[in-house]
C-alpha positions in Angstrom: -31.4 62.8 11.2 -29.0 60.4 9.3 -25.8 61.7 6.9 -26.0 60.0 4.0 -22.9 58.9 2.0 -22.6 59.7 -1.6 -22.6 57.0 -4.2 -19.7 56.3 -6.0 -21.3 57.8 -9.4 -22.0 60.9 -7.7 -18.6 61.2 -6.1 -16.8 61.2 -9.6 -18.3 58.5 -11.5 -16.1 56.0 -10.8 -17.6 52.6 -9.7 -15.0 50.9 -7.0 -15.6 47.4 -7.1 -14.1 45.7 -4.2 -10.7 43.8 -4.5 -10.9 40.2 -5.3 -9.2 37.8 -2.8 -5.9 36.2 -4.6 -5.1 33.8 -2.0 -6.6 30.1 -1.8 -5.8 27.7 0.9 -5.3 24.4 0.1 -5.7 20.9 2.0 -2.7 19.8 3.8 -0.9 17.2 1.8 0.7 14.6 3.6 3.7 11.7 2.9 5.4 8.5 4.5 8.4 9.2 6.0 10.9 6.9 8.4 11.0 8.3 11.9 14.3 8.4 13.5 13.1 5.3 15.7 12.8 3.6 12.3 8.8 3.8 12.7 6.4 4.8 10.0 6.1 8.7 10.3 4.0 11.6 8.6 5.2 14.4 6.8 2.3 17.2 6.3 2.8 20.3 4.3 0.4 23.3 4.3 0.0 24.8 1.0 -1.7 27.9 -0.2 -1.7 29.7 -3.9 -1.4 33.4 -4.6 -2.3 34.0 -8.2 -3.6 37.3 -9.2 -4.3 36.8 -12.6 -8.0 36.3 -12.5 -7.6 34.0 -15.8 -5.4 32.0 -14.1 -7.1 31.9 -10.7 -10.1 30.5 -12.4 -7.9 27.8 -14.1 -6.1 26.9 -10.7 -9.8 26.6 -9.4 -10.8 24.4 -12.0 -7.4 22.1 -11.4 -7.6 21.6 -8.1 -7.9 18.1 -8.0 -5.0 17.8 -10.5 -3.1 20.5 -8.1 -3.7 18.0 -4.8 -2.7 15.1 -6.5 0.5 16.7 -8.3 1.3 18.0 -4.8 0.6 14.7 -3.3 3.3 12.9 -5.5 5.7 15.4 -4.9 5.4 15.4 -1.3 5.6 11.8 -1.0 8.6 11.5 -3.5 10.7 14.0 -0.8 9.0 12.3 1.9 10.5 8.9 0.9 14.0 10.2 0.3 14.1 12.2 3.4 16.8 10.3 5.4 15.5 8.8 9.5 15.9 11.6 11.5 16.5 14.2 9.4 14.5 17.4 8.7 13.0 17.6 4.6 15.1 19.7 2.5 12.5 22.5 2.7 14.0 24.4 -0.4 14.0 21.5 -2.7 10.3 20.6 -1.6 8.8 24.2 -2.9 10.6 24.4 -6.2 9.4 21.1 -6.7 5.8 22.0 -5.9 6.1 25.5 -7.9 7.3 23.3 -10.5 4.0 21.1 -10.2 2.1 24.3 -9.9 3.6 25.7 -13.3 3.1 22.1 -15.4 -0.5 21.4 -14.0 -1.6 25.0 -14.8 0.0 25.3 -18.3 1.8 28.5 -17.5 3.6 30.5 -14.8 1.8 33.4 -13.1 0.3 31.3 -9.9 2.7 31.6 -6.7 3.0 28.5 -4.3 3.4 29.6 -0.6 4.1 27.2 2.1 2.7 27.3 5.6 4.0 24.7 8.1 6.0 21.3 7.3 6.1 18.9 9.7 7.0 15.3 10.5 5.5 13.8 13.0 
């Protein structure tokens, strides 16, 4: 004998849909930086977006190529102003990436999340 689980309609008439994921991981963005020894190095930044609003999440998905281009511009600009041997200014980087997100999507509501910022 198998036990049956009551359906959502039998349990009170409420249809419980699975919550939709609001986080989207984006490809790593890189920029050229001068290393401590004077040679070229790479600054890589792992990014993600948390977009709770469904309409804005759709817009962010559709604007993914524009977002990546805007992020690449910001990361390269920050990388080129980072002094050799110094750590990048992550707070300034985050502020500029968030501003690029808002400008690209046309409004605020998408929160930029930073993973790892690394210079190698």
